[in-house]
C-alpha positions as CSV (number, residue, x, y, z in Angstrom):
1,M,0.3,0.0,-0.1
2,Y,1.4,3.4,-1.0
3,G,0.8,6.9,0.0
4,R,1.6,10.1,-1.3
5,D,4.8,11.4,0.5
6,P,4.7,15.2,1.0
7,W,8.3,15.6,0.2
8,G,7.9,14.2,-3.3
9,G,8.2,10.1,-2.8
10,P,6.0,7.6,-2.8
11,L,5.5,6.6,0.7
12,E,5.0,3.2,1.6
13,I,2.7,1.7,4.4
14,N,3.4,-1.4,6.1
15,A,0.2,-3.6,6.9
16,A,1.5,-4.6,10.1
17,D,1.8,-1.3,11.0
18,S,-1.6,-0.4,10.7
19,I,-3.2,-1.2,14.0
20,T,-5.7,0.3,15.6
21,D,-5.6,2.4,18.7
22,D,-7.2,-0.4,21.0
23,D,-4.6,-2.5,19.8
24,R,-2.0,-0.2,21.0
25,S,-3.8,0.2,24.5
26,R,-4.1,-3.5,25.3
27,N,-0.3,-3.9,24.3
28,L,0.5,-1.1,26.6
29,Q,-1.3,-2.8,29.5
30,E,0.3,-6.2,29.1
31,L,3.6,-4.3,28.9
32,D,3.1,-2.5,32.5
33,R,1.8,-5.9,34.0
34,S,5.2,-7.4,32.8
35,T,7.6,-4.8,34.9
36,L,5.0,-5.2,38.5
37,P,7.4,-6.9,41.1
38,R,7.1,-10.2,41.7
39,P,6.5,-11.4,45.4
40,L,10.0,-12.4,47.3
41,D,10.3,-15.2,49.6
42,A,11.8,-15.3,52.8
43,T,15.3,-15.6,51.8
44,Q,15.1,-12.9,49.2
45,Q,13.4,-10.6,51.9
46,S,16.3,-11.3,54.5
47,W,19.2,-10.3,52.0
48,L,17.2,-7.1,50.9
49,L,16.2,-6.1,54.9
50,G,18.9,-7.3,57.1
51,P,17.9,-8.7,60.4
52,P,14.5,-8.1,62.2
53,V,14.0,-5.3,64.3
54,R,13.3,-5.9,68.0
55,K,10.4,-4.0,69.5
56,K,11.8,-1.6,72.5
57,K,10.0,-3.1,76.3
58,K,8.2,0.1,77.9
59,Y,9.3,-1.4,81.3
60,V,12.4,-2.1,83.4
61,D,12.7,-5.6,85.3
62,L,14.1,-5.1,88.7
63,G,13.8,-8.6,89.6
64,C,11.0,-7.7,92.6
65,L,9.7,-4.7,90.7
66,L,8.7,-3.1,87.0
67,V,9.3,0.3,86.5
68,S,8.4,2.7,83.7
69,R,12.0,2.6,81.5
70,K,11.4,6.6,80.8
71,I,11.2,7.2,84.5
72,F,13.7,4.6,85.3
73,L,16.5,6.5,82.7
74,W,15.3,10.2,84.3
75,T,15.9,8.9,87.9
76,L,19.3,7.2,86.8
77,G,20.1,10.5,85.1
78,T,19.4,12.5,88.1
79,V,21.3,10.5,90.4
80,L,24.6,10.7,88.2
81,V,24.4,14.4,87.6
82,T,23.7,15.2,91.5
83,T,26.5,12.6,92.4
84,F,28.7,14.8,89.4
85,L,27.8,18.2,90.8
86,A,28.4,17.5,94.7
87,G,31.7,15.9,93.8
88,S,33.2,18.8,91.9
89,I,31.5,21.2,94.5
90,T,33.3,19.2,97.2
91,M,36.6,19.1,95.3
92,I,36.3,23.2,94.5
93,I,35.8,23.4,98.1
94,R,38.5,21.9,99.6
95,H,41.2,23.4,97.3
96,V,40.1,27.0,96.8
97,P,41.5,29.3,99.6
98,H,39.0,30.1,102.3
99,H,38.0,33.2,103.5
100,K,36.9,34.3,107.1
101,H,33.8,36.8,107.1
102,V,35.2,39.6,108.9
103,K,32.6,41.8,110.6
104,P,32.7,45.5,109.4
105,Q,35.1,47.2,111.9
106,L,33.6,49.4,114.4
107,D,34.6,53.3,114.7
108,N,36.7,54.7,117.3
109,Y,33.4,56.6,118.2
110,T,31.5,53.7,118.6
111,L,33.9,51.7,120.3
112,A,34.1,54.6,122.9
113,L,30.2,54.7,123.4
114,N,30.4,51.3,123.8
115,K,32.6,51.6,127.0
116,T,31.5,55.8,128.1
117,L,28.2,54.5,128.8
118,M,29.4,51.8,130.9
119,F,30.6,54.5,133.4
120,F,26.6,55.1,134.5
121,N,26.6,51.7,135.2
122,A,29.6,52.1,137.8
123,Q,27.9,55.2,139.3
124,K,24.5,53.5,140.5
125,S,23.4,54.0,144.1
126,G,20.7,51.5,145.4
127,K,19.9,48.0,144.8
128,L,21.6,47.1,141.4
129,P,20.4,45.3,138.7
130,K,22.0,41.5,138.0
131,N,23.0,42.9,134.5
132,N,25.3,45.9,136.2
133,N,28.2,44.3,134.5
134,V,30.5,45.9,137.1
135,S,32.0,43.4,138.9
136,W,33.5,45.5,141.8
137,R,29.9,47.3,142.5
138,G,27.2,46.1,144.6
139,D,24.1,47.0,146.3
140,S,25.0,50.7,148.5
141,C,23.6,53.8,150.5
142,M,20.0,51.6,150.7
143,N,19.1,53.6,153.6
144,D,19.2,56.8,152.1
145,G,16.3,59.0,153.5
146,K,15.0,56.9,155.9
147,A,16.3,59.2,158.8
148,L,14.8,62.1,157.3
149,E,11.3,61.9,159.6
150,D,9.2,65.0,158.1
151,Y,9.3,64.4,154.6
152,L,6.7,62.0,153.1
153,H,8.7,59.5,151.1
154,Q,11.6,58.4,153.4
155,D,13.3,56.6,150.2
156,F,15.5,58.4,148.4
157,I,17.6,55.1,147.5
158,G,19.2,54.8,143.5
159,G,20.1,57.6,141.8
160,Y,23.6,58.3,140.7
161,Y,26.8,59.5,142.5
162,D,28.0,62.6,141.1
163,A,31.8,61.9,140.4
164,G,34.5,60.3,142.8
165,D,32.5,60.7,145.8
166,T,29.4,59.3,146.9
167,I,27.0,62.2,147.0
168,K,23.6,62.4,144.5
169,F,23.6,66.0,143.5
170,N,20.5,66.3,141.7
171,F,21.0,69.2,139.5
172,P,24.3,67.7,137.6
173,M,22.3,64.6,137.5
174,S,19.3,66.0,136.1
175,Y,21.3,67.9,133.5
176,A,23.4,64.4,132.6
177,M,19.7,62.6,132.1
178,T,18.4,65.4,129.6
179,M,21.6,64.9,127.4
180,L,21.3,61.6,127.3
181,S,17.8,61.8,126.3
182,W,18.4,64.5,124.0
183,S,20.9,62.0,122.1
184,V,18.6,59.2,122.3
185,I,15.8,61.2,120.5
186,E,18.0,62.8,117.6
187,Y,20.0,59.6,117.4
188,S,18.5,56.2,118.1
189,A,19.2,54.7,114.8
190,K,22.8,55.0,116.0
191,Y,22.3,53.7,119.3
192,E,20.6,50.6,117.7
193,A,23.6,49.9,115.2
194,A,25.7,50.1,118.3
195,G,23.8,47.8,120.2
196,E,23.1,50.2,123.0
197,L,19.6,51.4,122.7
198,D,18.3,49.3,125.2
199,H,21.2,50.2,127.2
200,V,21.2,54.0,127.3
201,K,17.4,53.8,127.8
202,E,17.9,51.7,131.0
203,L,20.3,54.2,132.3
204,I,18.0,57.0,131.7
205,K,15.2,55.5,133.4
206,W,17.2,54.6,136.4
207,G,17.7,58.6,136.8
208,T,14.3,59.8,136.4
209,D,12.9,56.6,138.6
210,Y,15.1,58.5,141.3
211,F,14.0,62.2,140.3
212,L,10.2,60.9,140.8
213,K,11.2,60.1,144.5
214,T,12.5,63.3,145.2
215,F,9.0,65.6,145.3
216,N,5.8,64.7,145.2
217,S,5.2,63.7,141.8
218,S,1.4,62.5,141.9
219,A,0.7,66.3,143.0
220,D,-0.5,69.3,140.7
221,T,1.6,71.4,143.2
222,I,4.2,71.3,145.5
223,R,6.1,73.4,148.2
224,V,9.2,71.4,148.6
225,M,11.5,68.9,146.8
226,V,14.8,67.4,147.2
227,S,18.1,68.4,145.8
228,Q,20.7,66.4,147.1
229,V,21.4,63.0,149.6
230,G,25.1,63.0,151.1
231,S,27.1,65.7,152.8
232,G,30.3,67.2,151.2
233,D,31.5,70.0,153.6
234,T,35.3,70.7,152.9
235,R,35.6,74.1,154.6
236,G,36.2,73.0,157.7
237,G,33.2,72.2,159.1
238,S,32.1,68.4,160.4
239,V,33.8,65.6,159.0
240,V,31.5,62.9,160.7
241,H,29.3,61.4,158.0
242,N,30.9,63.8,155.3
243,D,31.2,62.4,151.9
244,H,34.1,64.6,150.9
245,Y,36.0,63.9,154.0
246,C,35.8,60.0,154.2
247,W,37.2,57.6,151.6
248,M,35.0,54.4,151.3
249,R,33.5,52.3,149.1
250,P,30.0,53.3,149.0
251,E,28.8,49.6,149.8
252,D,30.6,50.2,152.9
253,I,28.7,53.0,154.0
254,D,26.6,52.4,156.8
255,Y,25.7,56.0,158.6
256,A,22.5,58.1,157.9
257,R,23.2,60.3,155.5
258,P,21.8,64.0,155.5
259,V,18.9,64.8,152.7
260,H,18.9,68.4,151.5
261,T,15.7,69.9,151.0
262,C,14.6,72.9,149.0
263,Y,11.2,75.0,150.0
264,S,12.7,78.1,147.4
265,R,15.3,79.7,145.7
266,C,15.7,76.3,143.4
267,S,14.2,77.4,140.2
268,D,16.8,76.5,138.3
269,L,16.8,72.9,140.1
270,A,13.3,72.4,139.3
271,A,13.3,73.3,135.9
272,E,16.3,71.3,134.9
273,M,14.6,68.3,136.7
274,A,11.3,69.2,134.8
275,A,13.7,69.2,131.3
276,A,14.9,65.6,132.6
277,L,11.6,64.3,133.0
278,A,10.1,66.0,130.0
279,S,12.7,65.0,127.6
280,A,12.6,61.2,128.7
281,S,9.0,61.1,128.3
282,I,9.8,61.4,124.6
283,V,12.0,58.7,125.1
284,F,9.5,56.4,126.3
285,K,6.6,57.6,124.4
286,D,5.9,53.8,123.6
287,N,5.6,53.4,127.4
288,R,2.2,55.7,127.8
289,D,1.7,55.4,131.4
290,Y,5.5,55.8,132.4
291,S,5.6,58.9,129.3
292,K,2.5,60.0,131.4
293,K,3.8,59.7,134.4
294,L,7.0,61.5,133.4
295,V,5.0,64.1,131.8
296,H,3.0,65.1,134.6
297,G,6.0,65.2,137.0
298,A,7.6,67.8,134.5
299,K,4.6,70.3,134.9
300,T,4.4,70.1,138.5
301,L,8.3,71.0,138.6
302,Y,8.0,73.3,136.1
303,K,5.1,74.8,138.0
304,Y,7.2,75.4,141.2
305,A,10.0,76.8,139.2
306,N,8.3,79.5,137.2
307,A,6.2,80.6,140.2
308,I,9.5,81.3,142.9
309,K,11.9,82.4,139.9
310,E,15.0,82.2,142.6
311,S,18.6,80.3,142.1
312,Y,19.7,77.1,143.4
313,N,22.0,79.0,145.8
314,R,22.2,78.5,149.6
315,P,25.0,79.1,152.0
316,D,25.7,75.4,152.7
317,N,25.6,74.7,149.4
318,E,29.3,74.5,147.9
319,F,28.9,72.5,145.2
320,Y,27.1,73.4,141.7
321,K,26.0,76.6,142.5
322,S,23.7,78.3,139.7
323,S,24.6,81.4,138.0
324,L,21.4,81.7,136.6
325,F,17.9,80.6,136.4
326,W,16.5,81.6,133.6
327,D,18.2,79.5,131.0
328,E,16.9,76.6,133.0
329,L,13.2,78.1,132.5
330,L,14.0,78.5,128.9
331,W,15.6,75.0,128.6
332,G,12.8,73.4,130.8
333,G,9.9,75.2,128.9
334,A,11.4,73.9,125.7
335,W,11.5,70.9,126.5
336,L,7.8,70.8,127.9
337,Y,6.5,72.0,124.8
338,Y,8.1,69.4,122.9
339,A,6.8,66.8,125.4
340,T,3.2,68.1,125.3
341,G,2.5,70.1,122.3
342,N,0.8,72.5,124.9
343,I,1.2,75.6,123.0
344,T,1.2,77.8,126.9
345,Y,4.8,76.8,127.4
346,L,5.6,77.9,123.1
347,D,4.5,81.5,124.5
348,H,6.6,81.3,127.4
349,V,9.5,80.3,125.9
350,T,9.3,82.5,122.8
351,N,8.9,85.8,125.1
352,H,11.2,88.4,124.1
353,D,11.7,89.2,127.9
354,M,12.5,85.7,128.5
355,A,14.9,85.6,126.3
356,S,16.6,88.5,127.3
357,H,16.7,87.5,131.0
358,A,18.5,84.1,130.1
359,G,21.0,85.8,128.1
360,A,20.5,85.5,124.8
361,F,21.5,89.0,123.5
362,W,24.3,90.0,126.3
363,G,27.5,87.9,125.0
364,G,30.6,87.9,127.0
365,P,33.1,85.5,127.7
366,Y,31.4,82.5,128.7
367,Y,28.5,83.2,126.0
368,G,28.2,80.0,124.0
369,V,29.8,77.6,126.9
370,P,27.3,74.8,127.3
371,S,27.7,73.3,130.8
372,W,25.4,71.7,133.7
373,D,25.1,75.4,134.8
374,N,24.6,77.4,131.1
375,K,21.5,75.7,129.3
376,L,21.5,78.8,127.0
377,P,23.2,77.3,123.9
378,G,21.1,74.1,124.5
379,A,17.9,75.7,124.7
380,Q,18.5,78.1,121.8
381,L,19.4,75.1,119.7
382,L,16.2,73.2,120.4
383,L,14.1,75.9,119.4
384,T,16.3,76.7,116.3
385,R,14.9,73.0,115.8
386,L,11.4,74.0,115.7
387,R,12.0,77.1,112.9
388,L,13.9,74.7,110.5
389,F,11.7,71.6,110.6
390,L,8.0,73.0,111.4
391,S,8.6,76.8,110.7
392,P,5.5,78.1,112.8
393,G,5.7,81.6,111.5
394,Y,4.3,84.3,113.1
395,P,4.0,85.3,116.1
396,Y,6.7,82.8,116.9
397,E,9.2,83.8,113.7
398,D,10.7,86.8,115.4
399,I,12.2,85.4,118.4
400,L,12.9,82.2,117.0
401,S,14.8,83.7,114.2
402,T,16.9,85.4,116.9
403,F,17.3,82.1,118.5
404,H,18.6,81.0,115.1
405,N,21.2,83.8,114.1
406,Q,22.8,83.3,117.9
407,T,23.3,80.0,117.3
408,G,24.8,80.5,114.4
409,V,27.2,82.7,116.5
410,V,28.0,80.5,118.4
411,M,29.0,78.0,116.1
412,C,30.9,80.5,115.1
413,S,32.8,81.2,118.3
414,Y,34.2,77.4,118.2
415,L,36.2,77.6,114.5
416,P,39.4,78.4,114.9
417,Y,39.2,81.2,112.6
418,F,37.9,83.0,115.1
419,K,39.8,84.0,118.1
420,K,36.9,84.3,121.1
421,F,38.5,81.2,122.9
422,K,42.0,80.0,122.9
423,R,43.4,76.3,122.2
424,T,46.4,74.2,123.6
425,K,49.1,73.3,121.2
426,G,47.4,70.2,121.0
427,G,44.3,71.6,119.9
428,L,42.0,71.5,122.7
429,I,39.3,74.6,123.1
430,M,39.5,76.2,126.8
431,L,36.5,76.9,126.5
432,N,36.4,77.8,130.3
433,H,39.4,80.1,129.7
434,G,41.9,78.0,131.1
435,D,40.8,77.0,134.0
436,P,40.7,73.0,135.3
437,Q,38.6,70.4,134.6
438,P,38.2,71.4,130.4
439,L,37.3,68.0,128.9
440,Q,33.5,68.5,129.8
441,Y,32.9,71.6,128.1
442,A,34.6,70.5,125.0
443,A,32.4,67.4,124.9
444,N,29.4,69.4,125.2
445,A,30.4,71.8,122.6
446,A,31.5,68.8,120.3
447,F,27.7,67.4,120.4
448,L,26.1,70.8,119.7
449,A,28.3,71.4,116.6
450,A,27.7,68.0,115.2
451,L,23.9,68.4,116.1
452,Y,23.5,71.9,114.3
453,S,25.4,69.9,111.3
454,D,22.9,67.7,111.1
455,Y,20.2,69.8,111.7
456,L,21.4,72.0,108.6
457,D,22.0,68.9,106.5
458,A,18.5,67.4,107.3
459,S,16.8,70.8,106.3
460,D,18.6,70.9,103.0
461,T,21.0,73.8,104.0
462,P,24.9,73.5,103.4
463,G,26.0,76.0,105.7
464,W,25.9,79.1,107.5
465,Y,27.1,82.5,107.7
466,C,29.7,84.0,110.0
467,G,29.3,87.5,109.3
468,P,30.6,87.8,105.3
469,H,32.1,84.2,105.1
470,F,29.9,81.1,104.9
471,Y,31.3,78.1,105.9
472,S,29.7,74.3,105.0
473,T,28.4,71.8,107.7
474,D,31.5,69.9,107.3
475,V,33.4,72.5,109.0
476,L,31.2,71.6,112.1
477,R,31.9,68.3,111.9
478,D,35.5,69.2,111.6
479,F,35.7,70.9,115.0
480,A,33.5,68.0,116.7
481,R,35.8,65.2,115.6
482,S,39.2,67.4,116.4
483,Q,37.6,67.9,120.1
484,I,36.6,64.3,120.8
485,D,39.9,62.7,119.0
486,Y,42.0,64.8,121.5
487,I,39.7,63.3,124.2
488,L,40.3,60.1,123.0
489,G,44.1,60.1,122.3
490,K,45.3,62.4,119.5
491,N,47.2,64.8,121.8
492,P,50.5,65.9,122.3
493,R,50.5,63.2,125.3
494,K,49.1,60.5,123.1
495,M,46.9,59.9,126.1
496,S,43.4,58.5,126.1
497,Y,41.5,60.5,128.6
498,V,38.8,57.9,128.7
499,V,39.8,55.2,131.2
500,G,39.5,51.7,129.3
501,F,39.9,52.8,125.6
502,G,43.2,52.9,124.4
503,H,46.5,51.6,125.3
504,R,47.6,54.5,127.4
505,Y,44.9,56.0,130.0
506,P,44.5,57.2,133.4
507,K,45.5,54.5,136.2
508,H,45.1,56.8,139.3
509,V,41.3,57.9,139.0
510,H,39.8,59.8,141.9
511,H,37.1,57.6,142.5
512,R,36.4,56.0,146.0
513,G,34.9,52.9,144.4
514,A,37.8,52.3,142.0
515,S,40.6,52.8,144.1
516,I,39.6,50.1,147.1
517,P,39.9,46.5,146.1
518,K,36.5,44.7,146.6
519,S,38.1,41.9,148.7
520,V,39.3,43.8,151.3
521,K,37.7,44.4,155.0
522,K,35.3,47.2,155.4
523,E,37.4,50.5,155.6
524,S,36.2,53.3,158.5
525,C,35.8,56.6,157.1
526,K,39.5,57.8,157.6
527,G,40.9,54.2,156.9
528,G,40.7,54.2,153.6
529,W,43.0,57.5,153.1
530,K,45.7,54.9,152.6
531,W,44.1,54.0,149.4
532,R,44.1,57.3,148.4
533,D,47.3,58.3,148.9
534,T,49.0,54.7,147.7
535,K,51.0,55.5,144.3
536,K,49.9,52.3,142.9
537,N,47.2,52.1,140.0
538,N,44.0,51.6,140.8
539,P,42.4,47.5,141.3
540,N,39.5,48.3,139.8
541,T,39.3,49.7,136.3
542,I,36.5,52.0,135.9
543,V,35.8,51.7,131.9
544,G,34.7,54.7,130.1
545,A,35.1,57.3,133.0
546,M,35.9,60.6,131.4
547,V,38.4,62.5,133.5
548,A,38.9,66.2,134.1
549,G,41.4,66.3,131.7
550,P,44.7,68.3,131.1
551,D,45.7,71.9,132.0
552,K,45.9,74.8,129.3
553,H,49.3,73.5,128.5
554,D,48.5,69.9,127.5
555,G,49.9,68.5,130.7
556,F,48.4,66.3,132.6
557,H,49.1,64.5,135.9
558,D,48.1,61.2,136.9
559,L,47.5,61.7,140.7
560,R,44.5,60.7,142.1
561,T,44.7,63.1,144.9
562,N,44.1,66.0,142.3
563,Y,40.7,65.6,141.1
564,N,41.5,68.8,138.8
565,Y,43.1,66.1,136.8
566,T,41.6,62.8,137.5
567,E,37.8,62.8,138.7
568,P,35.0,61.9,136.3
569,T,31.6,63.4,136.8
570,L,27.9,62.4,135.3
571,A,27.7,65.9,133.5
572,G,30.8,65.7,131.7
573,N,30.6,62.3,130.6
574,A,26.7,62.9,129.4
575,G,28.2,65.5,127.0
576,L,30.9,62.7,125.8
577,V,28.3,60.1,125.1
578,A,26.0,62.6,123.1
579,A,29.0,63.8,120.7
580,L,30.1,59.9,120.6
581,V,27.2,58.9,119.0
582,A,26.4,62.1,117.0
583,L,29.8,61.4,115.0
584,S,29.8,57.5,115.2
585,G,28.6,55.0,112.1
586,E,28.5,55.8,108.2
587,K,27.5,59.0,107.1
588,K,24.3,57.5,105.8
589,L,23.5,56.8,109.7
590,G,24.3,60.3,110.2
591,A,20.9,61.6,109.6
592,I,18.9,62.4,112.7
593,D,15.3,61.3,113.9
594,K,13.3,64.5,112.2
595,N,9.8,63.5,113.7
596,T,10.2,61.8,117.2
597,M,10.8,65.4,118.5
598,F,7.6,66.7,117.5
599,S,5.7,63.2,118.4
600,A,3.3,65.2,120.9
601,V,3.6,68.2,118.7
602,P,0.3,69.3,116.9
603,P,0.0,71.0,113.6
604,L,0.6,74.5,113.6
605,T,-1.7,77.3,111.7
606,P,0.4,80.4,111.7
607,A,-1.7,83.3,113.1
608,T,-2.6,86.1,111.1
609,P,-0.1,89.0,111.4
610,P,-1.9,92.1,112.7
611,P,-2.5,94.7,109.5
612,P,0.4,97.6,109.2
613,A,0.0,100.9,111.1
614,P,-1.9,103.5,108.6
615,W,0.3,105.2,106.6
616,T,0.8,109.2,107.5
617,P,2.2,111.8,104.9
């Protein structure tokens, strides 16, 4: 069969190739079936697939227990990792050098603070607590007041001995308690950090408990109070039962001691005791019943002091004569305002005549010298606090600004750039102008300077002016540190004037209890003189006692018989404690407690000032 070739030639078509589409489709299907795999026998399958795969078991047979395989592997892994870590840590601990944890070293001021508070433990009279921690002291003068027939209590046991003798003078004792309370109110956090807050509060309460015995503290009005227990006449009078003439351990005193009372002429004493009770009431504000008792007693005493207005001076009073009573009225009234919030006390102490009588505008050689006799510097600073933090405004602003300015003047007088007070070559400021026993005045001034510095810092005030010159608050703290450092041993003699602090300190302290061994038999009044006059060191260390101090040439004689060098006092040591706590600790602890002082003070709303006088041409 031929067909036409499109390229010009014949086209031959074989008959065999002339197959229908159905035939071609059948052929393809047969071809596809021929390519399908044939089933393999077991041998062939083993060649291709290798060994058969065994299915994993879900459980582990531990013999007596079937455990989930997953849990078993997790447990085993955890044990192995833990063992590895424990071993690694043990090896590290064994081979790495060990460094013992060392507590931060306390600064000198804190160390000295711990010791100076112990002096008050050594001065306690009466039945001592078990934790008094002065091994050579015991119960003493347990009959004080029992021989007094015309007084309502007949119990004047307790309180503190004033110095190296065994007399209890209420005037310096109450000043000491006020200073301690003031320092606690301002620096309770620092006392807490030093581990001494409970201790110092117990010391304050020991004093205030005694004060409450010395007048009718439950009455609203009194006519008599006790001023002193014991006799100290050194003017050639009777030597019988004379606490200055006799040299005995207080535990050996068995004679009846005279009790001195005051019916008049003791405004300063009553006002100072009012300050002690009022300030302590703020310290013990969380003990409401006791605090109210203290406030009531303070009000009664201040009412008595303000009514009689006469100084604590008697012909038979040789010691602690007060030069003025107005400063105590200012001081006591300020404390009562803070303790009660009663605006009547604020009106009283901001009266211009009161300030004038107290000497706020006088000046003079002893202006600005804080002591048991001169409360004006402390009172002015205390009222400056009110202006800085509460700013009561009219009508108080005028006199408060005066107190503030005068406080600045006092602080200027402490600085070495001004020449009001001389200094020894070693740097001790002679606030008492070269007279003996200078350390107590320097310690008091150091406290006021450090406190004023903290007041300014707390009120965001960088400093103050002395005339045209501006001084930062750091200058005040530098002054305070310089005086306390001198007392602690940074002086020409390289001697600490605080017993038990440092490597070199007085060993012949003028102190009856410290100079007589506890183990000896009871000495008679004159029998103890041999212990007073011996050249040997005191057998008992009266830890924390700040002695009277050096002379104006930095000289010091460690003589028991010379009290102007070696006798410690309550008033002096209270100022030292206050200064030490103010300077102690880190700077971040330096902030005062602004609020506790005002805990009883209600919000003040300034009165509207009077209109100006009419203008006249």
